[in-house]
MIDRENDO-825439 format. One line per 2 residues: their letters; for each residue y, z, x of N, C-alpha, C, CB. Coordinates in nm, 4 decimals. Glycine has a CB too. Example, Ala and Ser with C-alpha at 12.3 -4.5 7.8 and 13.67 -1.06 7.14 Angstrom:
2
AS	-0.5690 0.7800 1.3190 -0.4500 0.7800 1.2300 -0.3300 0.7800 1.3200 -0.4473 0.9046 1.1308  -0.2250 0.7080 1.2850 -0.1060 0.7140 1.3670 0.0030 0.7870 1.2900 -0.0598 0.5725 1.4084 .
END
This chain:
113
ML	12.1011 10.6947 12.7606 12.0570 10.7828 12.6382 11.9258 10.7751 12.5737 12.1415 10.7599 12.5342  11.8120 10.8169 12.5666 11.7012 10.8069 12.5523 11.7528 10.8243 12.3232 11.5956 10.9440 12.6763 .
YD	11.7244 10.7101 12.2691 11.7320 10.7378 12.1578 11.6250 10.6311 12.0603 11.8790 10.7376 12.1348  11.5682 10.7400 11.9801 11.4510 10.5942 11.8910 11.4363 10.6808 11.7459 11.2241 10.5561 11.9903 .
KK	11.3796 10.5868 11.6249 11.3898 10.6382 11.5114 11.2937 10.6016 11.4320 11.4955 10.6189 11.4632  11.1836 10.6552 11.4264 11.0528 10.5390 11.2948 11.0707 10.6714 11.1804 10.7898 10.5023 11.3708 .
IK	11.0304 10.5851 11.0818 11.0355 10.5562 10.9129 10.8882 10.5462 10.8913 11.1241 10.3996 10.8538  10.7905 10.5977 10.9169 10.6434 10.5226 10.8148 10.6205 10.6176 10.6716 10.4532 10.5376 10.9256 .
YL	10.5477 10.5199 10.6386 10.4971 10.5894 10.4874 10.4099 10.6790 10.5037 10.4299 10.4988 10.3839  10.3737 10.7618 10.4394 10.2572 10.8614 10.4279 10.2122 10.8482 10.3308 10.2727 10.9880 10.4387 .
HV	10.0591 10.7580 10.2938 9.9929 10.6858 10.1944 9.8303 10.7864 10.1783 9.9783 10.5024 10.2537  9.8142 10.8703 10.0564 9.6862 10.9720 10.0410 9.5857 10.8117 10.0407 9.6825 11.1076 9.8535 .
YE	9.4617 10.8797 10.0946 9.3726 10.8193 10.1765 9.1926 10.8923 10.0832 9.4212 10.8797 10.3747  9.1168 10.8212 10.0257 9.0132 10.9437 9.9369 8.8967 10.8335 9.9731 9.0486 10.9907 9.7172 .
RG	8.8172 10.9350 10.0792 8.6386 10.8671 10.1189 8.7398 10.7153 10.2135 8.4847 10.7889 9.8923  8.7518 10.7223 10.2984 8.8450 10.6247 10.3701 8.9361 10.5064 10.2678 8.7411 10.5396 10.4788 .
ER	8.9788 10.4743 10.2098 9.0002 10.4208 10.0927 9.1405 10.4444 10.1272 8.9313 10.4777 9.9608  9.2571 10.3828 10.1257 9.4003 10.3560 10.0849 9.4069 10.3787 9.9168 9.4464 10.1899 10.1327 .
LQ	9.5013 10.4487 9.8843 9.5548 10.4669 9.7444 9.6648 10.4106 9.7077 9.5756 10.5860 9.7140  9.7625 10.5086 9.7362 9.9175 10.4864 9.7019 9.9878 10.5665 9.7942 9.9635 10.5279 9.5510 .
NV	10.0880 10.5422 9.8489 10.2334 10.5743 9.9002 10.2507 10.6758 9.8109 10.3536 10.4568 9.8949  10.2609 10.8028 9.8734 10.2594 10.9407 9.8500 10.4084 11.0254 9.9362 10.0973 10.9929 9.9105 .
GF	10.4903 10.9542 9.9927 10.6006 10.9843 10.0984 10.5989 10.9663 10.2357 10.6291 11.1006 10.0954  10.7081 10.9848 10.2855 10.6896 10.9472 10.4341 10.7046 11.0370 10.5602 10.7765 10.8507 10.4568 .
VK	10.7185 10.9866 10.6340 10.7433 11.0799 10.7676 10.8353 11.0268 10.9034 10.5925 11.1098 10.8277  10.9386 11.1159 10.8892 11.0388 11.0632 10.9854 11.0645 11.0959 11.1232 11.1425 11.0817 10.9386 .
TQ	11.0484 11.0362 11.2441 11.0662 11.0774 11.3215 11.1748 11.0477 11.4369 10.9764 11.0798 11.3322  11.2461 11.1273 11.4983 11.3787 11.0625 11.5546 11.3917 11.1377 11.7108 11.5307 11.1014 11.4391 .
IR	11.3882 11.0799 11.7696 11.4445 11.1550 11.9332 11.5866 11.0813 12.0067 11.2973 11.1263 12.0728  11.6310 11.2209 12.0425 11.7903 11.1728 12.0825 11.7619 11.2654 12.2008 11.9509 11.2118 11.9632 .
ED	11.7617 11.1923 12.3500 11.7444 11.2123 12.4670 11.5921 11.2790 12.4411 11.8655 11.2940 12.5364  11.5871 11.4698 12.4908 11.4476 11.4700 12.4644 11.4214 11.5873 12.3525 11.3646 11.4936 12.6052 .
KV	11.4884 11.5208 12.2693 11.4661 11.6558 12.1355 11.4433 11.5608 12.0138 11.6356 11.7819 12.0950  11.3994 11.5991 11.9485 11.2987 11.5597 11.8318 11.2856 11.5999 11.7055 11.1923 11.5808 11.8604 .
LV	11.3053 11.5489 11.6353 11.3355 11.5631 11.4573 11.2090 11.5339 11.3643 11.4590 11.4394 11.4012  11.1342 11.6183 11.2978 11.0879 11.5525 11.1936 11.0537 11.5938 11.1299 11.0306 11.4892 11.1931 .
QI	11.0566 11.4638 10.9640 11.0990 11.5233 10.8397 10.9625 11.4772 10.7650 11.2564 11.4647 10.7736  10.9237 11.5322 10.7255 10.8294 11.4753 10.6085 10.8490 11.5159 10.4809 10.6951 11.5046 10.6270 .
HV	10.8145 11.4404 10.3914 10.8495 11.4346 10.2427 10.7337 11.3530 10.1302 10.9988 11.3523 10.2396  10.6722 11.4918 10.0630 10.5363 11.4054 9.9858 10.5770 11.4287 9.8277 10.3470 11.4873 10.0253 .
DK	10.5850 11.3621 9.7200 10.6362 11.4027 9.6128 10.5610 11.3260 9.5188 10.7759 11.3922 9.6078  10.4292 11.2346 9.5545 10.4171 11.1743 9.4328 10.2230 11.2162 9.4266 10.4833 10.9802 9.4383 .
LR	10.2025 11.3365 9.4620 10.0892 11.3684 9.4408 10.0349 11.3989 9.3115 10.0744 11.4487 9.5086  9.9221 11.4413 9.2772 9.8868 11.4720 9.1546 9.9396 11.6128 9.1206 9.7436 11.4580 9.1417 .
QT	9.9675 11.6453 9.0071 10.0549 11.7754 8.9285 9.9772 11.9173 8.9792 10.0431 11.7628 8.7254  9.8406 11.8587 8.9547 9.7359 11.9636 9.0072 9.7312 12.0344 9.1585 9.6081 11.8940 8.9957 .
DG	9.8255 11.9474 9.2531 9.7621 11.9428 9.3992 9.8483 12.0473 9.4255 9.7691 11.8005 9.5044  9.8670 12.1288 9.4639 9.9088 12.2982 9.4684 9.8547 12.3358 9.6485 9.7849 12.4194 9.3110 .
GR	9.9511 12.4452 9.6752 9.8794 12.5298 9.8255 9.9346 12.5033 9.9196 9.7391 12.5045 9.8762  9.8789 12.5122 10.0659 9.9285 12.4938 10.1856 9.8636 12.4094 10.2857 9.9437 12.6032 10.2307 .
VF	9.9127 12.3067 10.3137 9.7948 12.1856 10.3980 9.8999 12.2177 10.5377 9.7854 11.9518 10.3181  9.7964 12.2213 10.5966 9.8291 12.2314 10.7908 9.8879 12.0861 10.7937 9.6513 12.2497 10.9309 .
VM	10.0153 12.0370 10.9049 10.0646 11.9356 10.9165 9.9627 11.8956 11.0948 10.2504 11.9577 10.8983  9.8412 11.8073 11.1025 9.8488 11.8023 11.1956 9.8712 11.6324 11.2668 9.7509 11.8825 11.2170 .
LK	9.9047 11.6715 11.4152 9.9353 11.5261 11.5057 9.7948 11.5346 11.5899 10.1043 11.5281 11.6291  9.8208 11.3344 11.6092 9.6942 11.3242 11.6646 9.7623 11.1851 11.8108 9.5494 11.2637 11.5104 .
AG	9.7096 11.2195 11.9002 9.7262 11.1124 12.0029 9.5924 11.0928 12.0783 9.8434 11.1495 12.1060  9.5407 11.0120 12.0734 9.4264 10.9615 12.1415 9.3022 11.0867 12.1155 9.4706 10.9316 12.3141 .
DK	9.2278 11.1555 12.1927 9.1240 11.2699 12.1458 9.2181 11.3874 12.1486 8.9801 11.2954 12.2513  9.3484 11.3954 12.1459 9.4504 11.5333 12.1026 9.4535 11.5371 11.9793 9.6047 11.5371 12.1448 .
EG	9.4468 11.6646 11.9113 9.4902 11.6905 11.7931 9.5867 11.8111 11.7962 9.3791 11.7071 11.7082  9.7011 11.8615 11.7378 9.7832 11.9648 11.7327 9.8354 11.9899 11.5826 9.8912 11.9397 11.8303 .
VL	9.8379 12.1408 11.5848 9.9103 12.1469 11.4713 10.0919 12.1582 11.4843 9.8454 12.2698 11.4015  10.1560 12.0131 11.3607 10.2940 12.0757 11.3599 10.3434 12.1858 11.2489 10.3857 11.9626 11.3489 .
GE	10.3060 12.2216 11.1791 10.3312 12.3204 11.0502 10.2661 12.3073 10.9569 10.4442 12.3212 10.9919  10.3432 12.3692 10.8382 10.2259 12.3948 10.7258 10.3826 12.3207 10.6209 10.1387 12.6238 10.6913 .
IQ	10.2922 12.2622 10.5389 10.3708 12.2387 10.4143 10.3163 12.3151 10.2444 10.3661 12.0665 10.4078  10.4167 12.3462 10.2212 10.4131 12.4229 10.0479 10.4000 12.3608 9.9644 10.5182 12.4886 9.9875 .
LQ	10.2842 12.2929 9.8789 10.2495 12.2076 9.8002 10.2806 12.2700 9.6656 10.1175 12.1670 9.8255  10.3976 12.2060 9.5552 10.4110 12.2669 9.4472 10.3917 12.1657 9.2998 10.5449 12.3325 9.4667 .
NG	10.3115 12.1472 9.2670 10.2969 12.0355 9.1688 10.2665 11.9026 9.1964 10.3991 12.0241 9.1065  10.2338 11.9051 9.3320 10.2036 11.7824 9.3862 10.3698 11.6946 9.4975 10.1485 11.6881 9.2226 .
CG	10.4084 11.7914 9.5167 10.5411 11.7672 9.6008 10.5430 11.8883 9.7246 10.6922 11.7827 9.4877  10.6633 11.8913 9.8243 10.6492 11.9255 9.9479 10.7317 11.8577 10.0503 10.5274 11.9137 9.9736 .
AL	10.7582 11.9381 10.1457 10.8640 11.9466 10.2497 10.8483 11.9995 10.3252 10.9609 11.9788 10.2345  10.8722 11.9539 10.4697 10.9056 11.9931 10.5882 10.9466 11.9379 10.7165 10.8350 12.0418 10.6061 .
EC	11.0523 12.0040 10.7839 11.1606 11.9383 10.8744 11.1200 12.0364 10.9989 11.3434 11.9478 10.8122  11.0786 11.9744 11.1080 11.0768 12.0415 11.2306 11.1794 12.0057 11.3181 10.9605 12.0247 11.2926 .
SD	11.2873 12.0630 11.4019 11.4056 12.0092 11.4567 11.4436 12.0606 11.5899 11.5105 12.0304 11.3685  11.4525 12.0057 11.6901 11.4660 12.0934 11.7964 11.3666 12.0420 11.9176 11.4335 12.2421 11.7445 .
LS	11.2564 11.9928 11.7989 11.1375 11.9782 11.9477 11.1058 11.9129 12.0169 11.0364 11.9848 11.9522  11.0377 11.9139 12.1187 11.0732 11.9235 12.2503 10.9452 11.7880 12.2417 11.0591 12.0985 12.3506 .
GL	11.0301 11.6210 12.3076 10.9849 11.5175 12.3265 10.8836 11.4906 12.4040 11.0577 11.4640 12.3494  10.8760 11.5709 12.5132 10.7142 11.5836 12.5397 10.5732 11.6640 12.4990 10.7139 11.6075 12.6422 .
DL	10.6764 11.7809 12.4214 10.5488 11.8617 12.3750 10.5738 11.8470 12.2288 10.5356 12.0312 12.4286  10.5248 11.8024 12.1468 10.5519 11.8121 11.9458 10.4370 11.9281 11.9510 10.4932 11.6213 11.8041 .
AD	10.3479 11.9354 11.9777 10.2152 12.0190 11.9705 10.0973 12.0003 12.0643 10.1586 11.9991 11.8437  10.0619 12.1158 12.0909 9.9426 12.0859 12.1866 9.9460 11.9901 12.2899 9.8377 12.0470 12.1180 .
GI	9.9915 11.9557 12.3316 10.0652 11.8654 12.4718 10.0688 11.7327 12.4112 9.9647 11.8568 12.6393  10.0992 11.6782 12.2742 10.1088 11.5440 12.2164 10.2358 11.5412 12.2841 10.0994 11.5159 12.0476 .
SY	10.2970 11.4642 12.3308 10.4567 11.3391 12.3411 10.4691 11.2608 12.1859 10.4230 11.1653 12.4947  10.5443 11.2669 12.1870 10.6543 11.1835 12.1127 10.6073 11.0300 12.1411 10.8225 11.2170 12.1766 .
QD	10.6055 10.9471 12.2775 10.6087 10.8384 12.2516 10.4216 10.8365 12.2880 10.7349 10.7502 12.3357  10.3497 10.9427 12.2492 10.2177 10.8707 12.2356 10.2086 10.9517 12.1217 10.0933 10.8729 12.3555 .
LE	10.2261 11.0070 12.0227 10.2315 11.0071 11.8643 10.1282 10.9079 11.7784 10.3820 10.9627 11.8237  10.0216 10.8904 11.7748 9.9960 10.7686 11.6867 9.9737 10.8186 11.5632 9.8802 10.6793 11.7266 .
EV	9.9522 10.9246 11.4896 9.9316 10.9439 11.3800 9.9523 11.1314 11.3335 9.7941 10.8723 11.3676  10.0118 11.1109 11.2123 10.0643 11.2132 11.1132 9.8952 11.2493 10.9947 10.2353 11.1178 11.0092 .
YM	9.8920 11.3182 11.0060 9.7874 11.3679 10.8741 9.7421 11.5297 10.8178 9.6443 11.3082 10.9151  9.7465 11.5056 10.6943 9.6944 11.6588 10.6426 9.6072 11.6235 10.4984 9.8513 11.7823 10.6025 .
KL	9.5241 11.7754 10.5443 9.3687 11.7097 10.4554 9.4104 11.7734 10.3201 9.1731 11.7820 10.5197  9.3690 11.7412 10.2308 9.4151 11.7718 10.0927 9.2261 11.8566 10.0876 9.4760 11.5898 9.9605 .
PG	9.2091 11.9310 9.9563 9.1051 11.9287 9.9223 8.9873 11.8511 9.8593 9.1243 11.9842 9.8917  8.9142 11.8534 9.8251 8.8358 11.7422 9.8099 8.7853 11.6507 9.9674 8.9286 11.6521 9.7070 .
DR	8.8004 11.4695 9.9403 8.7810 11.4166 10.0465 8.9019 11.3286 10.0699 8.6574 11.3568 10.0469  9.0051 11.3574 10.0456 9.1503 11.3430 10.0515 9.2105 11.3759 10.1636 9.2107 11.4098 9.9614 .
IL	9.2990 11.3106 10.2474 9.3797 11.2549 10.3396 9.4901 11.1773 10.3019 9.3119 11.1882 10.4129  9.5915 11.3026 10.3592 9.7369 11.2037 10.3679 9.7893 11.2034 10.5419 9.8914 11.2925 10.2489 .
RS	9.7714 11.0149 10.5246 9.8287 11.0213 10.6704 9.9082 10.8486 10.6942 9.6707 11.0587 10.8010  9.9544 10.9088 10.8054 10.1210 10.7654 10.8519 10.0812 10.7582 10.9703 10.3341 10.8136 10.8545 .
IF	10.0281 10.6315 10.9942 9.9830 10.5772 11.1423 10.0764 10.5196 11.2031 9.8763 10.4809 11.1489  10.1164 10.5909 11.3188 10.2402 10.5286 11.4153 10.2454 10.4593 11.5358 10.3126 10.6147 11.4530 .
K	10.1241 10.4505 11.5679 10.0387 10.2925 11.6628 9.9051 10.2395 11.5821 9.9587 10.3455 11.8570 .
END
């Protein structure tokens, strides 16, 4: 039985410089089913709106979903994803990064490899 679980910090970057931890990304695979949980809770109170959650593996990128930020907080949970195709052909084993672009030059990023 295949089982793996990873919990990585989610950091905010501004102009390429890492500023602070603002949450976490948790991934878990059991057999071929994947659970992805993302929790954001330490952004600026003025940060709000929808942001796309992007996955990256090599030169591939795909959209996992959206988070609605309110007062700098938000969450997303995706369950029963296929370990072979999380988004646009990106597999669980190949996942390198989860990121979200914020207004301005800020990016939320969690590095897996």
